[in-house]
KOLDOGU-718419 format. One record per atom (N, C-alpha, C): atom name; residue number from 1; x, y, z. Coordinates in steps of 0.02 Angstrom, whole numbers. Each point is the difference from the previous one (the first is absolute). Layout:
N
PT, CA, NUM, X, Y, Z;
...
% end
This chain:
214
PT, N, 1, 560, 895, -1744;
PT, CA, 1, 35, -21, 43;
PT, C, 1, 1, -91, -6;
PT, N, 2, 81, -11, -9;
PT, CA, 2, 24, -68, -10;
PT, C, 2, -27, -33, 80;
PT, N, 3, -19, -57, 13;
PT, CA, 3, -4, -31, 36;
PT, C, 3, 45, -73, 9;
PT, N, 4, 43, 2, 30;
PT, CA, 4, 44, -42, 39;
PT, C, 4, -30, -69, 43;
PT, N, 5, -5, -52, 1;
PT, CA, 5, -9, -57, 44;
PT, C, 5, 66, -47, 30;
PT, N, 6, -11, 8, 58;
PT, CA, 6, 56, -60, 39;
PT, C, 6, -11, -63, -35;
PT, N, 7, 51, -43, -10;
PT, CA, 7, -13, -64, -9;
PT, C, 7, 16, -39, 48;
PT, N, 8, -61, -9, 12;
PT, CA, 8, 13, -48, 67;
PT, C, 8, -67, -58, -2;
PT, N, 9, 54, -62, 22;
PT, CA, 9, -29, -68, -16;
PT, C, 9, -55, 15, 49;
PT, N, 10, -40, -60, -13;
PT, CA, 10, -64, -8, 55;
PT, C, 10, 2, 7, 64;
PT, N, 11, 38, -75, 11;
PT, CA, 11, 15, -13, 62;
PT, C, 11, 48, 59, 37;
PT, N, 12, 34, 44, -27;
PT, CA, 12, 50, 44, 38;
PT, C, 12, -70, 84, 9;
PT, N, 13, -41, 6, -24;
PT, CA, 13, -42, 36, -9;
PT, C, 13, -8, 50, 98;
PT, N, 14, -27, -50, 32;
PT, CA, 14, -2, 24, 91;
PT, C, 14, 53, 15, 11;
PT, N, 15, 74, -32, -4;
PT, CA, 15, 50, 8, 19;
PT, C, 15, 22, 55, -30;
PT, N, 16, -24, 29, -42;
PT, CA, 16, 34, 57, -38;
PT, C, 16, -47, 58, 37;
PT, N, 17, -61, 9, 8;
PT, CA, 17, -42, 34, 35;
PT, C, 17, 23, 17, 61;
PT, N, 18, 29, -43, 37;
PT, CA, 18, 44, -1, 87;
PT, C, 18, 41, 51, -20;
PT, N, 19, 31, -15, -79;
PT, CA, 19, 49, 33, 18;
PT, C, 19, -2, 87, -30;
PT, N, 20, -37, -1, -43;
PT, CA, 20, -58, 81, -5;
PT, C, 20, 8, 20, 69;
PT, N, 21, -47, -48, 51;
PT, CA, 21, -19, 41, 52;
PT, C, 21, 44, 35, 40;
PT, N, 22, 63, -52, 22;
PT, CA, 22, 44, 13, 37;
PT, C, 22, 58, 58, -16;
PT, N, 23, 12, 10, -91;
PT, CA, 23, 21, 47, -7;
PT, C, 23, -27, 63, 4;
PT, N, 24, -80, 12, -12;
PT, CA, 24, -34, 38, 4;
PT, C, 24, -6, 42, 80;
PT, N, 25, 0, -39, 36;
PT, CA, 25, 8, 4, 77;
PT, C, 25, 55, 54, 9;
PT, N, 26, 62, -9, -51;
PT, CA, 26, 58, 11, 25;
PT, C, 26, 33, -1, 73;
PT, N, 27, 15, 61, 26;
PT, CA, 27, 47, -4, 68;
PT, C, 27, -68, -36, 71;
PT, N, 28, -74, 3, -45;
PT, CA, 28, -37, -16, 86;
PT, C, 28, 14, -51, 19;
PT, N, 29, -15, 3, 56;
PT, CA, 29, 15, -68, 66;
PT, C, 29, -45, -2, 8;
PT, N, 30, -28, -73, -17;
PT, CA, 30, -44, -43, 27;
PT, C, 30, 3, -35, 72;
PT, N, 31, -49, -5, 38;
PT, CA, 31, 50, -41, 58;
PT, C, 31, -9, -65, -13;
PT, N, 32, 68, -40, 6;
PT, CA, 32, 6, -61, -44;
PT, C, 32, -47, -56, 8;
PT, N, 33, -24, -6, 53;
PT, CA, 33, -48, -61, 13;
PT, C, 33, -76, 12, -41;
PT, N, 34, -10, 75, -15;
PT, CA, 34, -39, 20, -53;
PT, C, 34, -18, -4, -51;
PT, N, 35, 65, 13, -23;
PT, CA, 35, 9, 13, -70;
PT, C, 35, -12, -39, -61;
PT, N, 36, -1, -66, 7;
PT, CA, 36, -43, -29, -52;
PT, C, 36, -73, -4, -2;
PT, N, 37, -5, 26, 55;
PT, CA, 37, -86, 9, 10;
PT, C, 37, -27, 48, -36;
PT, N, 38, 45, 37, 8;
PT, CA, 38, -4, 70, -31;
PT, C, 38, -4, 10, -63;
PT, N, 39, 50, -30, -41;
PT, CA, 39, 15, 14, -48;
PT, C, 39, -62, -59, -65;
PT, N, 40, -1, -50, 54;
PT, CA, 40, -65, -39, -46;
PT, C, 40, -60, 45, 0;
PT, N, 41, -11, 34, 39;
PT, CA, 41, -68, 18, 16;
PT, C, 41, 18, 80, -74;
PT, N, 42, 34, 29, -1;
PT, CA, 42, 17, 53, -44;
PT, C, 42, 16, -41, -88;
PT, N, 43, 31, -55, 21;
PT, CA, 43, 19, -38, -84;
PT, C, 43, -82, -17, -20;
PT, N, 44, -67, -18, 56;
PT, CA, 44, -75, -11, -11;
PT, C, 44, -16, 41, -26;
PT, N, 45, 6, 68, 20;
PT, CA, 45, -48, 66, 3;
PT, C, 45, 45, 58, -55;
PT, N, 46, 63, -25, -26;
PT, CA, 46, 47, 70, -35;
PT, C, 46, -23, 72, 39;
PT, N, 47, 5, -27, 83;
PT, CA, 47, -15, 66, 38;
PT, C, 47, 67, 10, 59;
PT, N, 48, 40, 41, -23;
PT, CA, 48, 55, -1, 53;
PT, C, 48, -31, 36, 66;
PT, N, 49, -61, 28, -2;
PT, CA, 49, -16, 28, 71;
PT, C, 49, -4, -55, 66;
PT, N, 50, -12, -45, -32;
PT, CA, 50, -5, -72, 55;
PT, C, 50, 69, 6, 63;
PT, N, 51, 61, 35, -64;
PT, CA, 51, 62, 13, 66;
PT, C, 51, -26, 30, 55;
PT, N, 52, -40, 47, -9;
PT, CA, 52, -19, 35, 73;
PT, C, 52, -71, -5, 36;
PT, N, 53, -42, -28, -45;
PT, CA, 53, -56, -11, 33;
PT, C, 53, -26, -52, 17;
PT, N, 54, 56, -59, -3;
PT, CA, 54, -11, -66, 46;
PT, C, 54, 9, 21, 60;
PT, N, 55, -47, -36, 44;
PT, CA, 55, 27, 11, 78;
PT, C, 55, 6, -59, 29;
PT, N, 56, 30, -17, 54;
PT, CA, 56, 14, -64, 21;
PT, C, 56, 9, 5, 75;
PT, N, 57, -40, -45, 42;
PT, CA, 57, -3, -3, 80;
PT, C, 57, 65, -23, 22;
PT, N, 58, 22, 0, 44;
PT, CA, 58, 40, -12, 35;
PT, C, 58, 25, -86, 2;
PT, N, 59, 49, -11, -38;
PT, CA, 59, 22, -66, -8;
PT, C, 59, -60, -58, -36;
PT, N, 60, -28, 49, -33;
PT, CA, 60, -37, -33, -56;
PT, C, 60, 26, -59, -39;
PT, N, 61, 41, 8, -33;
PT, CA, 61, 27, -47, -58;
PT, C, 61, 10, -72, 29;
PT, N, 62, 39, 10, 58;
PT, CA, 62, 23, -72, 36;
PT, C, 62, -63, -42, 23;
PT, N, 63, -69, 65, 23;
PT, CA, 63, -40, -37, 31;
PT, C, 63, -49, -40, -39;
PT, N, 64, 12, 44, -82;
PT, CA, 64, -48, 7, -62;
PT, C, 64, 31, -99, -19;
PT, N, 65, 63, -2, 9;
PT, CA, 65, 25, -57, -48;
PT, C, 65, -9, -66, 70;
PT, N, 66, 14, 17, 42;
PT, CA, 66, -16, -50, 70;
PT, C, 66, -65, -7, -8;
PT, N, 67, -64, 32, -29;
PT, CA, 67, -88, -20, 4;
PT, C, 67, 15, -51, -63;
PT, N, 68, 42, 22, -59;
PT, CA, 68, -11, -47, -63;
PT, C, 68, 40, -64, 1;
PT, N, 69, 45, 9, 54;
PT, CA, 69, 43, -78, 1;
PT, C, 69, -64, -51, 73;
PT, N, 70, -24, 44, 27;
PT, CA, 70, -61, -41, 50;
PT, C, 70, -53, -14, -31;
PT, N, 71, 0, 5, -55;
PT, CA, 71, -58, -8, -64;
PT, C, 71, -67, 33, 14;
PT, N, 72, 20, 55, -1;
PT, CA, 72, -57, 69, -10;
PT, C, 72, -32, -3, -57;
PT, N, 73, -65, 11, 2;
PT, CA, 73, -25, 8, -65;
PT, C, 73, -18, 56, -25;
PT, N, 74, -20, 32, -32;
PT, CA, 74, -17, 54, -46;
PT, C, 74, -79, 4, -22;
PT, N, 75, -34, 62, 20;
PT, CA, 75, -54, 22, 9;
PT, C, 75, 11, 66, -50;
PT, N, 76, -34, 2, -61;
PT, CA, 76, 3, 82, -52;
PT, C, 76, -70, -11, 6;
PT, N, 77, -1, 69, -46;
PT, CA, 77, -85, 40, -4;
PT, C, 77, -11, -7, -82;
PT, N, 78, 48, -6, -28;
PT, CA, 78, -28, -17, -76;
PT, C, 78, 17, -72, -27;
PT, N, 79, -28, -32, -52;
PT, CA, 79, 28, -49, -29;
PT, C, 79, 52, 8, -44;
PT, N, 80, 22, 75, -11;
PT, CA, 80, 34, 20, -48;
PT, C, 80, 73, -21, 51;
PT, N, 81, -3, 27, 66;
PT, CA, 81, 61, 13, 43;
PT, C, 81, 6, -99, 14;
PT, N, 82, -34, -18, 5;
PT, CA, 82, 1, -105, -6;
PT, C, 82, 24, -1, -43;
PT, N, 83, -25, 3, -71;
PT, CA, 83, 24, -28, -49;
PT, C, 83, 116, 5, 14;
PT, N, 84, 2, 71, -4;
PT, CA, 84, 62, 33, 3;
PT, C, 84, 51, -35, 28;
PT, N, 85, -43, -35, 60;
PT, CA, 85, 37, -15, 81;
PT, C, 85, 67, -77, -48;
PT, N, 86, 70, -23, 15;
PT, CA, 86, 12, -46, -16;
PT, C, 86, -29, -60, 51;
PT, N, 87, -40, -37, -8;
PT, CA, 87, -51, -36, 51;
PT, C, 87, 61, -69, 17;
PT, N, 88, 1, -22, -72;
PT, CA, 88, 70, -41, 2;
PT, C, 88, 58, -2, 64;
PT, N, 89, 26, 48, -20;
PT, CA, 89, 48, 11, 65;
PT, C, 89, -39, 15, 61;
PT, N, 90, -47, 38, 2;
PT, CA, 90, -34, -2, 72;
PT, C, 90, -6, -74, 31;
PT, N, 91, -34, -41, -40;
PT, CA, 91, -22, -73, 30;
PT, C, 91, 72, -34, 20;
PT, N, 92, 53, 36, -34;
PT, CA, 92, 57, -70, 34;
PT, C, 92, -6, 20, 75;
PT, N, 93, -4, 61, 16;
PT, CA, 93, 8, 10, 82;
PT, C, 93, -73, 5, 34;
PT, N, 94, -43, -42, -37;
PT, CA, 94, -59, -22, 39;
PT, C, 94, -67, 37, -5;
PT, N, 95, 16, 57, -39;
PT, CA, 95, -56, 46, -10;
PT, C, 95, -44, 20, -74;
PT, N, 96, -35, 30, 4;
PT, CA, 96, -75, -11, -44;
PT, C, 96, -11, 70, -20;
PT, N, 97, -13, 39, -36;
PT, CA, 97, -27, 53, -25;
PT, C, 97, -81, 15, -19;
PT, N, 98, -43, 17, 34;
PT, CA, 98, -76, 16, 4;
PT, C, 98, -32, 64, -5;
PT, N, 99, -40, -21, -63;
PT, CA, 99, -37, 88, 2;
PT, C, 99, -81, -40, 15;
PT, N, 100, -14, 37, 32;
PT, CA, 100, -88, -8, 10;
PT, C, 100, -35, 50, -20;
PT, N, 101, 14, 42, -63;
PT, CA, 101, -40, 56, -34;
PT, C, 101, -65, -33, -5;
PT, N, 102, 12, -60, -46;
PT, CA, 102, -46, -35, -59;
PT, C, 102, -31, -35, 49;
PT, N, 103, -17, -11, 57;
PT, CA, 103, -14, -55, 30;
PT, C, 103, -87, 10, 10;
PT, N, 104, -54, -50, -1;
PT, CA, 104, -60, 12, 13;
PT, C, 104, -13, 40, 56;
PT, N, 105, 41, -31, 74;
PT, CA, 105, -9, 3, 64;
PT, C, 105, -7, 82, 9;
PT, N, 106, 65, 26, -37;
PT, CA, 106, 34, 47, -2;
PT, C, 106, -37, 73, -7;
PT, N, 107, -30, -12, -63;
PT, CA, 107, -59, 29, -24;
PT, C, 107, -60, 9, 20;
PT, N, 108, -3, -57, 25;
PT, CA, 108, -84, 4, 51;
PT, C, 108, 5, 47, 59;
PT, N, 109, 49, -35, 31;
PT, CA, 109, 37, 54, 54;
PT, C, 109, -8, 66, 3;
PT, N, 110, 39, 14, -55;
PT, CA, 110, 0, 93, -32;
PT, C, 110, -67, 16, 4;
PT, N, 111, -48, -18, -53;
PT, CA, 111, -59, -3, 0;
PT, C, 111, -36, 26, 54;
PT, N, 112, 7, -53, 49;
PT, CA, 112, -37, -10, 63;
PT, C, 112, 10, 57, 39;
PT, N, 113, 63, 12, 11;
PT, CA, 113, 26, 38, 44;
PT, C, 113, 3, 98, -37;
PT, N, 114, -7, -27, -50;
PT, CA, 114, 13, 116, -27;
PT, C, 114, 79, 13, -12;
PT, N, 115, 33, -61, 12;
PT, CA, 115, 78, 11, -7;
PT, C, 115, 32, -30, -94;
PT, N, 116, 51, 27, -11;
PT, CA, 116, 55, -18, -49;
PT, C, 116, 6, -84, -6;
PT, N, 117, 12, -27, -44;
PT, CA, 117, 15, -62, -9;
PT, C, 117, 75, -20, 23;
PT, N, 118, 29, 47, -2;
PT, CA, 118, 59, -2, 37;
PT, C, 118, 8, -24, 61;
PT, N, 119, -37, 80, 36;
PT, CA, 119, -4, -19, 78;
PT, C, 119, -29, -73, 16;
PT, N, 120, -42, -12, -32;
PT, CA, 120, -39, -70, 18;
PT, C, 120, 68, -59, -4;
PT, N, 121, 40, 20, -57;
PT, CA, 121, 56, -61, -4;
PT, C, 121, 59, 8, 53;
PT, N, 122, -8, 60, 24;
PT, CA, 122, 68, 12, 40;
PT, C, 122, -60, -37, 73;
PT, N, 123, -46, 6, 19;
PT, CA, 123, -38, -50, 55;
PT, C, 123, 11, -58, -7;
PT, N, 124, -16, -35, -65;
PT, CA, 124, -8, -79, -10;
PT, C, 124, 79, -8, 37;
PT, N, 125, 44, 25, -40;
PT, CA, 125, 74, -18, 33;
PT, C, 125, 4, -2, 75;
PT, N, 126, -24, 28, 30;
PT, CA, 126, 5, 7, 81;
PT, C, 126, 10, -88, 35;
PT, N, 127, -67, -43, -55;
PT, CA, 127, 0, -70, 45;
PT, C, 127, 64, -24, -12;
PT, N, 128, 50, 18, -52;
PT, CA, 128, 49, -40, -31;
PT, C, 128, 42, -9, 58;
PT, N, 129, 58, -83, -29;
PT, CA, 129, 25, -16, 72;
PT, C, 129, 60, 22, -41;
PT, N, 130, 54, 3, 53;
PT, CA, 130, 73, -13, -21;
PT, C, 130, 34, 99, -10;
PT, N, 131, 42, 4, -26;
PT, CA, 131, 22, 73, 9;
PT, C, 131, -12, 27, -78;
PT, N, 132, -24, 61, -8;
PT, CA, 132, -26, 32, -58;
PT, C, 132, 20, 63, -28;
PT, N, 133, 19, 1, -60;
PT, CA, 133, 49, 67, -35;
PT, C, 133, -83, 32, -40;
PT, N, 134, -7, 62, 23;
PT, CA, 134, -69, 25, -57;
PT, C, 134, 47, 46, -31;
PT, N, 135, -4, -8, -84;
PT, CA, 135, 23, 34, -45;
PT, C, 135, -74, 54, -30;
PT, N, 136, -1, 62, 23;
PT, CA, 136, -34, 43, -29;
PT, C, 136, 2, 29, -47;
PT, N, 137, -1, 19, -62;
PT, CA, 137, 13, 39, -40;
PT, C, 137, -69, 30, -54;
PT, N, 138, -45, -14, 20;
PT, CA, 138, -45, 27, -26;
PT, C, 138, -52, 55, 51;
PT, N, 139, -8, -27, 68;
PT, CA, 139, -64, 12, 30;
PT, C, 139, 5, 29, 61;
PT, N, 140, 6, 80, -4;
PT, CA, 140, 1, 23, 82;
PT, C, 140, -45, -28, 36;
PT, N, 141, -60, -22, -14;
PT, CA, 141, -54, -19, 43;
PT, C, 141, 17, -82, 43;
PT, N, 142, 56, -20, -33;
PT, CA, 142, 22, -56, 30;
PT, C, 142, 67, 26, 43;
PT, N, 143, 36, 31, -8;
PT, CA, 143, 45, 17, 40;
PT, C, 143, -45, 53, 71;
PT, N, 144, -30, 27, -6;
PT, CA, 144, -43, 32, 71;
PT, C, 144, -50, -51, 23;
PT, N, 145, -11, -72, -26;
PT, CA, 145, -23, -39, 44;
PT, C, 145, 34, -37, 26;
PT, N, 146, 72, -23, -24;
PT, CA, 146, 69, -32, 16;
PT, C, 146, 7, 48, 61;
PT, N, 147, -10, 52, 17;
PT, CA, 147, 41, 46, 36;
PT, C, 147, -69, 15, 67;
PT, N, 148, -66, -11, -42;
PT, CA, 148, -41, -2, 86;
PT, C, 148, 16, -77, 17;
PT, N, 149, -6, -53, -20;
PT, CA, 149, 25, -78, 18;
PT, C, 149, 41, 11, 47;
PT, N, 150, 75, 24, -16;
PT, CA, 150, 49, 7, 38;
PT, C, 150, -19, 31, 65;
PT, N, 151, -21, 44, 1;
PT, CA, 151, 6, 77, 65;
PT, C, 151, -76, -84, 26;
PT, N, 152, -33, -21, -15;
PT, CA, 152, -61, -33, 26;
PT, C, 152, 48, -52, 49;
PT, N, 153, 63, -16, -28;
PT, CA, 153, 33, -76, 21;
PT, C, 153, -30, -51, -36;
PT, N, 154, -23, -12, -77;
PT, CA, 154, -54, -50, -14;
PT, C, 154, 61, -30, -24;
PT, N, 155, 30, 42, -46;
PT, CA, 155, 49, -40, -42;
PT, C, 155, 74, 34, 11;
PT, N, 156, 56, -45, -11;
PT, CA, 156, 50, 32, 8;
PT, C, 156, 58, -21, -71;
PT, N, 157, 10, 28, -61;
PT, CA, 157, 24, -17, -54;
PT, C, 157, 85, -28, 25;
PT, N, 158, 12, -28, -43;
PT, CA, 158, 74, 1, 5;
PT, C, 158, 49, 51, -58;
PT, N, 159, -55, 34, -21;
PT, CA, 159, 36, 34, -61;
PT, C, 159, -72, 47, -40;
PT, N, 160, -4, 55, 0;
PT, CA, 160, -29, 49, -12;
PT, C, 160, 32, 39, -95;
PT, N, 161, -12, -38, -40;
PT, CA, 161, 16, 47, -57;
PT, C, 161, -46, 53, -31;
PT, N, 162, 10, 77, 12;
PT, CA, 162, -61, 33, -2;
PT, C, 162, 11, 65, -57;
PT, N, 163, -6, -30, -70;
PT, CA, 163, 1, 34, -46;
PT, C, 163, -53, 11, -74;
PT, N, 164, -52, 22, 55;
PT, CA, 164, -59, 9, -45;
PT, C, 164, 21, 73, -52;
PT, N, 165, -49, -4, -65;
PT, CA, 165, 30, 62, -36;
PT, C, 165, -82, 27, -21;
PT, N, 166, 9, 77, 24;
PT, CA, 166, -56, 42, -20;
PT, C, 166, -21, 43, 33;
PT, N, 167, -61, 52, 16;
PT, CA, 167, 4, 46, 9;
PT, C, 167, -47, -3, 64;
PT, N, 168, -47, -40, 7;
PT, CA, 168, -43, -7, 62;
PT, C, 168, 21, -28, 61;
PT, N, 169, 31, 51, 54;
PT, CA, 169, -4, -59, 72;
PT, C, 169, 71, -51, -31;
PT, N, 170, 42, 21, -57;
PT, CA, 170, 57, -32, -5;
PT, C, 170, 49, 22, 53;
PT, N, 171, 8, 43, 13;
PT, CA, 171, 82, 33, 35;
PT, C, 171, -21, -11, 58;
PT, N, 172, -53, 17, 26;
PT, CA, 172, -27, -13, 70;
PT, C, 172, 15, -70, 6;
PT, N, 173, -46, -51, -18;
PT, CA, 173, 4, -73, 12;
PT, C, 173, 64, -10, 19;
PT, N, 174, 45, 21, -34;
PT, CA, 174, 83, -25, 8;
PT, C, 174, 24, 22, 41;
PT, N, 175, -9, 64, 2;
PT, CA, 175, 41, 35, 83;
PT, C, 175, -30, -47, 70;
PT, N, 176, -82, -18, -8;
PT, CA, 176, -19, -35, 67;
PT, C, 176, 46, -72, 13;
PT, N, 177, 2, -31, -46;
PT, CA, 177, 58, -57, 8;
PT, C, 177, 50, 8, 22;
PT, N, 178, 36, 73, -18;
PT, CA, 178, 77, 17, 38;
PT, C, 178, -11, 6, 59;
PT, N, 179, -82, 25, 15;
PT, CA, 179, 2, 9, 87;
PT, C, 179, -5, -65, 43;
PT, N, 180, -14, -63, -43;
PT, CA, 180, -7, -43, 41;
PT, C, 180, 69, -26, 28;
PT, N, 181, 10, -63, 39;
PT, CA, 181, 56, -35, 13;
PT, C, 181, 19, -69, -36;
PT, N, 182, -61, -3, -43;
PT, CA, 182, 19, -60, -60;
PT, C, 182, 68, 23, -48;
PT, N, 183, 28, -62, -15;
PT, CA, 183, 65, 8, -39;
PT, C, 183, -31, 29, -90;
PT, N, 184, 10, 67, -24;
PT, CA, 184, -14, 38, -55;
PT, C, 184, 51, -2, -58;
PT, N, 185, -31, 1, -58;
PT, CA, 185, 38, 29, -57;
PT, C, 185, -63, 58, -26;
PT, N, 186, 10, 48, -17;
PT, CA, 186, -54, 46, -28;
PT, C, 186, 48, 40, -45;
PT, N, 187, -48, 12, -62;
PT, CA, 187, 38, 43, -57;
PT, C, 187, -55, 89, 26;
PT, N, 188, 38, 26, 37;
PT, CA, 188, -39, 74, 28;
PT, C, 188, -34, 36, -69;
PT, N, 189, -43, 31, 4;
PT, CA, 189, -24, 34, -38;
PT, C, 189, -62, -21, -56;
PT, N, 190, -13, 9, -63;
PT, CA, 190, -60, -17, -30;
PT, C, 190, 20, -56, -55;
PT, N, 191, 76, -15, 3;
PT, CA, 191, 15, -55, -36;
PT, C, 191, 6, -55, 19;
PT, N, 192, -7, -51, -54;
PT, CA, 192, 1, -79, 23;
PT, C, 192, -26, -50, -62;
PT, N, 193, -50, -50, 19;
PT, CA, 193, -16, -56, -41;
PT, C, 193, 10, -43, 9;
PT, N, 194, -50, -54, -14;
PT, CA, 194, 11, -79, -4;
PT, C, 194, 63, -26, -19;
PT, N, 195, 32, 46, -41;
PT, CA, 195, 64, -26, -46;
PT, C, 195, 38, 16, 48;
PT, N, 196, 14, 51, 38;
PT, CA, 196, 57, 37, 60;
PT, C, 196, -19, -77, 62;
PT, N, 197, -66, 3, 26;
PT, CA, 197, 7, -59, 41;
PT, C, 197, 28, -56, 10;
PT, N, 198, -6, -21, -75;
PT, CA, 198, 21, -73, -45;
PT, C, 198, 63, 5, 8;
PT, N, 199, 32, 63, -20;
PT, CA, 199, 68, -4, 5;
PT, C, 199, 51, -2, 73;
PT, N, 200, -23, 31, 40;
PT, CA, 200, 1, -18, 56;
PT, C, 200, 11, -74, 28;
PT, N, 201, -55, -25, 5;
PT, CA, 201, -5, -72, 9;
PT, C, 201, 56, -52, -33;
PT, N, 202, 14, 14, -53;
PT, CA, 202, 40, -31, -61;
PT, C, 202, 81, 34, 31;
PT, N, 203, -3, 53, 17;
PT, CA, 203, 63, 23, 13;
PT, C, 203, 26, -47, 56;
PT, N, 204, -40, 0, 51;
PT, CA, 204, 3, -46, 68;
PT, C, 204, 25, -79, -5;
PT, N, 205, -59, -26, -56;
PT, CA, 205, 32, -34, -18;
PT, C, 205, 68, -33, -40;
PT, N, 206, -3, 40, -38;
PT, CA, 206, 74, 5, -39;
PT, C, 206, 53, -2, 56;
PT, N, 207, 10, 58, 48;
PT, CA, 207, 42, -1, 45;
PT, C, 207, 17, -77, 47;
PT, N, 208, -63, -26, 10;
PT, CA, 208, -1, -57, 30;
PT, C, 208, 26, -50, -51;
PT, N, 209, -15, -21, -38;
PT, CA, 209, 25, -44, -46;
PT, C, 209, 59, 19, -11;
PT, N, 210, 17, 52, -25;
PT, CA, 210, 83, 13, -2;
PT, C, 210, 53, -32, 53;
PT, N, 211, -29, 18, 64;
PT, CA, 211, 39, -37, 59;
PT, C, 211, -16, -62, 3;
PT, N, 212, -33, -28, -29;
PT, CA, 212, 8, -74, 6;
PT, C, 212, 22, -15, -62;
PT, N, 213, 34, 10, -41;
PT, CA, 213, 32, 0, -68;
PT, C, 213, -38, -35, -49;
PT, N, 214, -74, 21, -20;
PT, CA, 214, -20, -37, -45;
PT, C, 214, -43, 58, -26;
% end
């Protein structure tokens, strides 16, 4: 079989990728305010199922963008997720990206309490000031603990991005978040990942940067 490659300049690869995504979606109409975010997740994962499985709470896009504009910081459950988020763009709005998974106090708290580091990292975030966005792409235990803290009234996130990947308690943890009153973006089902969590954060940042003409 003869392989034919597209002649695409390096700077045009992303643009061409989004053209392909739009073409393959065909007549599928995505919600106008969410289309760019959904397409970026598809671009990151090459998985068109996200057009169906990404779930959004009422008014979440406006709430998420307002939170970032008001200096929200992002807490992730993996260093990979932290690395993938555009920290320079977030800093323009006064926010930072945190991952506590490697912190010694988190490891010690997890050992002492018999929990995962993800749970201990979420508990550490409770003491943080200012609006917080939680971007969870790996640990369903982090989502479960978030749900518990929300129900206890100990934390009120500006946004929960719930996209852990896997098989054990993954589906259930996402459904719990969708039962709360907090703004959420959730990838229903087993699929997700730190790359998807970062893609959602970056999509929100790109949307804000575009409105600011940057």
